[in-house]
Residue, then its C-alpha position, 0 to 999 in steps of 0.5 A: m636540469p639540462v641547459t636549453t637554448l633559451s637558457i643560453v640566450a637568457q644567460a648571454l643577455a644577462a651577462v651583457l646587462i651586468v657588464a653594461t652596468l659595471l663598465p661606467f664604474w671603471r674610471s677610464r676615459a675611453g669612449v667605449v667605456r664612457t658611452f655606457d654612462f648614457p643608457r641607464f634608463q634603457i638598461a634598467s628597463a631591460i633587466p626585468p624581462v631578462l630576469i623573467l626569461l632567466v627564471v622561465a628558462g631554467h634554474d641551473p646554478v649559472s642562471l641563478a647566479l646571473g639572476a642575482g647579478l641582475l638584481a644587483a645591477l638593477g639596484l645600481q641603475l636605480r641608484h643613479i636614475l631615481p634622483f631624476t624622477r619625481l620620487a626624489r626631492p628636488t635640490a633646486a627649489a621652485a620660485p614663488v608664483d608671485a616672483d617679480p618678473a624683473t628678477c627672472v630670466s628665460i633661457l632657450i637651449v637648442n642644438v639645431l643639428q648643423s645639417n638641419r635646414a628647417y630654419d622656420r621651425l626654430l624661428r616659430l618656436v622662438r617667437r612662440h616662447d619669446p625667451d630672454l636668452i638663446l643659445a643655439l649650438e651646431t650653427d654654421a653660416g646657413w644658420r647664422d643667416a637664417l637666425h639673423p632676423l632675430r637680431a631686431r628682438y635680440p640686439h646683444g650677443v655673439d656669433q661664432a658660426q662654424d662648419n664643424t658642428y661646434g659653432l654657436i650663436f648666443y643672442s640676448r635681449l637683455p644687456l650683456d657685458d664682457v662677452t667672450v668666445r673662448f677655446l678652453i681645451e680644443r682650438d676648434v671647440p668654442s664656448v661663450r661667457a658673458g655677463v647678463t643684467l636683469p631688468s631688476g639691475e641684478r647681474f649674473t654670469f652665463h656660460g654656454v658650452h658644447p664640448r666634444p662627446p666621447h664615443p668608441g674611438h674618442s675618449s672623454a678627456t677633452r669633454d671632462g677637462e673643459l667642464v672642470l675648467v668651467a666649474r673651477e671658474v664658477a667657484r673662483e668667481g662666485g656670485p650668480t651663475v648659469v651654465a648651459g648647453d649640450l654637455n654631451d654628458v648625462a646628468w647622472s654621470r660621475t663627470t657631471r656630478l664632479f662638475q657640479a661639485i667643483g662649481g657648486l651648481l644645482d641641477p633642476r632635473v633632480g626631483r622633476g624628471a630626466y627631460p631627455t633631449f637626445h635622440a629626438g628621433w629615437p624614442i627608445l634611445r633617449w637621454p638628457l644631454d642638454h642642460v642648465f645648471f645654476s648657482e644657489h642664487f636662483l629658483v626655478a620658475r619653469l622647466e620644459r622640453l619643447d617641440n622638435v625643430g627638425s634636430d636630433h635634439f629637443p630644445i630646453l626652456i628654463r625660467l630662473c628667478r633671483h629671490h632673497a630666500a634662494e640661498a636659504v632654501q637650497e644647498p649646492p654640492a661642494a667638492d671634497a679634496e678627492e674630487r678636487r684632485e680628480g678635477d686636476e687629473a681631468v684637466a691635465e689629461a684633457r690638455e694632453a689629449a688636445q695636443p696636436 
């Protein structure tokens, strides 16, 4: 059968999708490689129509081989994304409806987009949902001033406003202790750590993070190393812990799974949905960049993606509850020896990459 122009187009599209599927399996930290961790839903959605196009365009040996490759690629993509649909069993259990409010905490995570000046939209959202904790990222001096009226409601916290898109503001109406802003890998990329006391008197540790993202021209090394450092600290200290923020990584990537395994942290998205938060303005190109992970001491009472506040990220709101049965009904991941070695490599590469 002659090869037509349509066959060539179909073959080219198939080859691109197969390569895009396979690239993330390469353990390179090059930004151009790690970028393909993100659009798994989009690639999986593109495979069926291209497969149909291959069948329609012809049955030559190259098309048949590429068709088989597309089917295998679809299987690989589904293996990664199906856990983040309702077809999977949640790994983080739901809190009972009668959970004691004194044992619960609601947390709002929002990357405001530094250049966004629609301050009132976020203020209205905070007043409507009334979270206990607020982590606002990409906050500069303008955002610091705009959010200052919230201090009457949120007297505790820390302000690390910066003009490099890595500023952060952490507000709490619950008592805090040992509040620390840290620069774990890069001298201009802060994170926050604090002890939080619930109304019940129980305490947990909160980590707010926003590592630098990978992209063509910038590797994932500093991001990966920062996440491993936080995970190590969580594992070392033990006890109830929440890690939240814009991780600039997707829930199904090897880096995030390594972070979870080392820290022994649960992901509420598993079995509930992907909750894509970025890009708020591009419905076709969205993936989950904003996360809340937590130790087995908590159950999930609520998880919701909120309305856009003018940013390129949607906010995420979660409500977690301490419960006596939590540790018995859910099992966190655990790192094996190979994963611990991989974590050591990630930290070493991050520190090397961060050298001036």
